[in-house]
C-alpha positions in Angstrom: 105.3 52.9 118.9 108.2 51.1 117.4 111.4 52.6 116.0 114.5 51.3 114.2 117.6 50.9 116.2 121.1 50.5 114.7 123.2 48.1 116.8 126.6 49.5 117.8 129.7 47.7 116.7 131.0 45.6 119.5 134.6 46.1 120.6 135.1 49.3 118.5 136.4 52.1 120.7 135.1 55.5 120.0 137.3 58.4 121.1 136.1 61.6 122.5 137.7 64.7 123.9 137.8 63.2 127.4 138.5 59.5 126.7 137.1 56.5 125.0 134.1 54.2 125.2 133.1 50.9 123.6 130.3 48.4 123.6 131.5 44.9 124.5 128.3 42.8 124.7 124.8 42.5 123.2 122.3 41.0 125.6 118.6 40.3 126.2 116.5 40.0 129.3 112.9 39.0 129.8 110.6 41.6 131.3 106.9 40.6 131.6 107.3 37.9 128.9 109.0 40.3 126.4 112.7 40.4 125.3 114.5 43.7 126.1 117.6 44.3 124.0 120.5 46.1 125.7 124.2 46.7 125.2 126.9 46.6 127.8 130.0 48.8 127.4 132.8 50.6 129.2 134.0 54.2 129.3 137.4 55.5 130.3 138.0 59.2 131.1 141.7 59.6 130.7 142.2 62.8 128.7 140.4 65.2 131.1 141.8 67.9 133.3 139.6 66.5 136.1 141.5 63.2 136.5 141.1 59.6 135.4 138.0 57.4 135.8 135.8 54.8 134.2 132.7 52.8 134.4 130.7 49.9 133.0 127.4 51.0 131.5 124.3 49.7 129.6 122.2 51.2 126.9 118.7 49.8 126.7 117.4 49.8 123.1 113.9 48.6 124.0 111.5 45.7 123.6 112.4 43.7 120.5 109.8 43.8 117.8 111.9 42.4 114.9 115.5 41.5 115.5 118.2 42.0 112.8 115.6 42.7 110.2 118.1 44.6 108.1 121.8 44.9 107.5 123.1 48.1 106.1 126.8 48.4 105.3 127.6 45.9 108.0 125.3 47.5 110.6 122.5 45.4 112.1 119.1 47.2 112.4 116.3 46.0 114.6 112.8 47.2 115.2 112.2 48.0 118.9 109.7 49.6 121.2 111.4 52.0 123.5 110.9 51.5 127.2 108.8 54.4 128.3 107.0 53.2 131.4 108.9 54.7 134.4 108.2 51.6 136.6 109.6 49.3 134.0 112.6 51.5 133.5 113.3 51.4 137.3 113.0 47.6 137.3 115.4 47.2 134.4 117.9 49.7 135.9 117.7 47.9 139.2 118.4 44.5 137.5 121.3 45.8 135.5 122.9 47.7 138.4 122.7 44.4 140.4 125.1 43.0 137.7 127.7 45.7 138.6 126.8 48.2 135.9 127.1 51.8 137.1 125.0 53.6 134.6 121.9 52.7 132.6 120.6 54.7 129.8 117.4 54.2 127.7 117.4 54.9 124.0 114.6 57.0 122.8 
């Protein structure tokens, strides 16, 4: 099953009640001969009553079916197959955390 994924704007901070986050890089990795599209970002919690903190994270869009097939008002849209296999998710998470990323999320 493939879905449409709208790429986040790189370098654009998004403010929340507790802090900010932004995506800084778009990357790919090969898993079983297929390209996985993912985005690296950071979050900073600096407006919370619980203290200050932050981390680097990744959001995995999925296996690329068609890259950049559409641009809508400056947004890039790709067709991806979400990563649903639990063993593949664990492998991707392990590889990304080995790069120093603290959190890995999978887009569904």
